[in-house]
matplotlib code that plots the C-alpha trace (Angstrom):
import matplotlib.pyplot as plt

x = [64.8, 63.5, 64.9, 61.7, 62.3, 62.2, 61.4, 64.7, 65.2, 62.2, 62.8, 66.3, 64.5, 62.4, 65.8, 67.7, 65.0, 64.4, 68.3, 67.4, 67.7, 65.1, 63.1, 65.1, 68.7, 67.5, 65.3, 68.8, 71.2, 68.6, 67.4, 63.3, 61.3, 61.2, 57.4, 57.6, 60.4, 57.8, 55.0, 56.7, 57.8, 54.3, 53.4, 55.6, 55.2, 50.9, 52.0, 51.8, 54.2, 56.7, 55.2, 52.9, 49.5, 47.6, 44.2, 42.6, 38.7, 37.3, 36.5, 33.1, 29.8, 28.8, 32.7, 31.8, 30.4, 31.2, 31.7, 28.8, 26.6, 26.9, 27.0, 23.6, 22.0, 22.8, 21.8, 18.8, 17.8, 18.3, 16.3, 13.7, 14.1, 10.8, 12.2, 12.9, 15.3, 13.3, 12.1, 16.1, 16.6, 13.7, 15.5, 19.1, 17.5, 16.6, 19.9, 21.9, 24.8, 24.3, 23.3, 25.0, 26.3, 25.2, 22.8, 23.0, 19.7, 17.0, 18.7, 22.1, 20.9, 19.3, 22.7, 24.2, 22.3, 21.8, 25.6, 24.7, 23.5, 21.4, 19.8, 18.7, 14.8, 14.9, 12.9, 9.7, 10.0, 7.1, 6.4, 5.5, 2.0, 2.7, 1.4, -1.8, -1.3, -2.3, -5.6, -5.2, -8.5, -11.7, -13.9, -11.1, -10.8, -13.3, -11.9, -14.3, -13.9, -14.6, -15.2, -16.4, -17.9, -19.0, -20.9, -23.6, -25.1, -27.9, -25.5, -26.0, -23.3, -22.9, -20.5, -19.8, -19.0, -17.5, -16.7, -14.3, -12.5, -9.1, -9.5, -11.9, -11.5, -15.0, -16.9, -19.3, -21.2, -21.2, -23.4, -24.4, -25.5, -26.2, -24.2, -26.4, -26.3, -24.3, -22.7, -19.7, -19.8, -17.5, -15.0, -15.6, -18.1, -20.6, -20.7, -24.3, -23.9, -21.1, -22.8, -25.6, -23.2, -22.0, -24.9, -26.6, -23.2, -23.7, -27.5, -26.7, -24.1, -25.3, -21.9, -19.5, -15.6, -12.5, -11.9, -12.7, -10.0, -10.7, -8.3, -7.5, -10.5, -10.7, -14.2, -14.2, -10.5, -10.0, -7.0, -5.0, -7.4, -9.8, -10.7, -9.5, -11.9, -13.9, -17.8, -17.6, -14.4, -16.8, -19.7, -17.6, -16.3, -19.6, -19.9, -17.0, -15.9, -11.9, -10.3, -7.5]
y = [-4.4, -4.0, -5.5, -8.2, -6.4, -9.2, -8.3, -8.0, -5.6, -3.5, -3.1, -1.5, 0.9, 2.0, 2.5, 4.3, 7.2, 6.9, 8.2, 11.2, 9.2, 10.3, 7.9, 9.1, 8.4, 5.1, 4.0, 4.6, 2.4, -0.4, -0.8, 0.1, 2.6, 4.9, 4.7, 1.3, 2.5, 5.7, 2.7, 0.2, 3.3, 4.4, 0.9, 0.4, 4.2, 3.2, -0.2, -2.7, -5.8, -6.2, -9.4, -9.8, -11.0, -12.0, -12.4, -13.9, -13.8, -17.4, -17.6, -19.4, -19.2, -19.0, -19.5, -17.3, -20.2, -23.4, -25.8, -28.1, -25.7, -26.6, -29.6, -29.4, -27.3, -29.9, -33.1, -31.4, -30.8, -33.9, -35.1, -33.6, -32.4, -29.8, -27.5, -24.3, -21.9, -20.9, -24.7, -25.8, -22.7, -23.7, -27.4, -25.7, -24.1, -27.6, -29.7, -29.9, -29.8, -26.1, -25.4, -21.5, -21.7, -18.4, -19.3, -18.2, -15.6, -17.1, -15.6, -16.4, -20.0, -20.1, -18.7, -21.7, -23.9, -22.1, -22.6, -26.1, -27.3, -30.5, -27.9, -24.8, -24.8, -25.9, -24.1, -25.9, -26.4, -25.0, -26.0, -24.1, -23.4, -23.8, -21.3, -23.0, -23.2, -19.8, -21.1, -20.6, -21.8, -20.0, -21.2, -23.1, -21.8, -18.8, -16.2, -15.4, -12.3, -11.3, -7.2, -7.8, -5.1, -2.6, 0.0, 1.4, 4.9, 3.6, 1.7, -1.8, -3.9, -6.0, -8.4, -8.3, -11.2, -10.7, -13.4, -13.1, -15.3, -14.2, -15.5, -14.6, -11.1, -11.4, -10.6, -13.9, -12.5, -10.1, -10.0, -8.3, -10.1, -8.5, -8.7, -6.8, -4.0, -2.7, -5.0, -7.6, -7.6, -10.6, -10.6, -14.1, -14.7, -16.9, -20.6, -20.2, -16.9, -18.5, -21.3, -18.9, -17.1, -19.9, -21.4, -18.0, -18.0, -21.5, -21.0, -18.0, -19.6, -23.2, -23.8, -25.9, -24.1, -26.9, -25.5, -22.1, -20.4, -18.3, -15.7, -19.0, -17.6, -20.4, -20.9, -22.3, -24.0, -24.4, -23.9, -25.9, -26.1, -27.4, -30.8, -31.8, -31.8, -28.5, -28.1, -25.9, -28.5, -30.8, -29.7, -28.8, -32.0, -33.3, -31.1, -32.4, -29.1, -28.9, -25.9, -24.0]
z = [13.9, 17.7, 19.9, 21.8, 25.5, 28.8, 32.1, 32.7, 30.2, 31.2, 34.5, 33.2, 31.0, 34.6, 36.5, 33.8, 33.6, 36.9, 37.2, 34.3, 31.3, 28.4, 27.2, 23.3, 25.2, 26.5, 22.8, 21.3, 23.1, 23.6, 20.2, 20.7, 20.3, 22.8, 23.2, 24.1, 27.4, 28.2, 28.2, 31.2, 32.8, 33.2, 33.6, 37.0, 38.0, 38.6, 40.2, 37.7, 37.0, 34.2, 32.6, 29.3, 30.2, 26.6, 26.9, 24.5, 24.3, 23.7, 20.5, 17.9, 19.5, 22.7, 23.6, 26.6, 28.1, 30.1, 27.5, 29.1, 27.7, 24.2, 24.4, 26.3, 24.2, 21.3, 23.3, 23.7, 20.1, 19.0, 21.7, 20.6, 17.2, 17.0, 20.6, 19.2, 21.6, 24.3, 25.4, 25.2, 27.3, 29.2, 28.8, 30.7, 33.5, 34.5, 34.1, 37.3, 35.4, 34.6, 37.8, 38.9, 35.8, 33.3, 30.2, 26.7, 25.4, 23.7, 20.3, 21.1, 21.6, 17.6, 15.9, 17.7, 16.5, 13.1, 13.0, 12.2, 8.9, 10.2, 12.5, 10.1, 8.9, 5.2, 3.2, 1.7, -2.4, -4.2, -6.7, -9.7, -11.0, -15.3, -17.0, -19.4, -23.3, -25.1, -26.8, -31.1, -31.8, -31.8, -28.6, -27.6, -24.0, -22.4, -19.8, -16.9, -14.4, -12.2, -10.1, -6.7, -4.8, -6.9, -5.4, -6.0, -5.5, -3.4, -1.4, -2.8, -4.0, -7.0, -8.3, -12.3, -14.2, -18.1, -20.3, -23.4, -26.1, -26.6, -29.8, -31.3, -29.2, -28.7, -25.6, -24.7, -22.2, -19.3, -16.3, -12.7, -9.9, -6.7, -3.6, -1.0, 0.8, 3.9, 6.0, 5.2, 1.2, 0.0, -2.3, -3.7, -6.7, -5.5, -7.7, -8.4, -10.4, -12.2, -12.7, -14.0, -16.1, -18.4, -18.5, -20.1, -22.6, -23.9, -24.6, -26.3, -28.5, -29.1, -28.0, -24.8, -25.2, -24.9, -21.2, -19.1, -17.9, -14.6, -12.1, -9.9, -7.3, -4.9, -5.4, -8.5, -8.4, -4.4, -2.7, 0.0, 2.9, 0.2, -1.4, -4.8, -7.4, -6.1, -7.0, -9.6, -11.7, -11.4, -12.6, -15.9, -16.5, -16.5, -19.3, -20.6, -20.4, -19.1, -16.6, -17.9]

ax = plt.figure().add_subplot(projection="3d")
ax.plot(x, y, z, "-o")
ax.set_aspect("equal")
plt.show()
């Protein structure tokens, strides 16, 4: 086991080496590594002292900054729950108690806040849309699909509507509607065209299905920006037809 050196022993190492002894001879007699002798001799030669200096960096996030900085960050976030790192940094610059002190960056403030579970942004719970049940009878459910912005050779655009019965594996109807020529083209089916398609199918087959299943187009079933029920949904409800 090697001897733990002290400032007194280190100075003695240096004196013995200056008197002509080798590092190896000193190390054997003192019970230390020869590299230890060499280190302290060169340190004394270069003007250093014989004291051991332990340097330990502050641990944790923002450990290099004044503790008041961490306190003010938490205080500002509690007072203003909607403030982000950029607003908090502006608030720190206005604090008289932090005047003249170095301040962390926005990224460092964000990491520090994320360290606390209560300040983390909670993920939004997304409700999963239930998959409609598979139909089991003919005319129980009609599926309507759209293929929009079909470009023809003359430069006109059309929209194709197809209606099918998945159980009977029959095409209930297929219809083409004009979508204009040139300029911006709508990538959503027009409500009146959809209703015209279904009216024609109702009249041709002399029946109404129990449900209409669409591809979830916002014009028909709406979205989170539009009120529910939609005009299309109310129209089907008036016919006593559900929507899948």
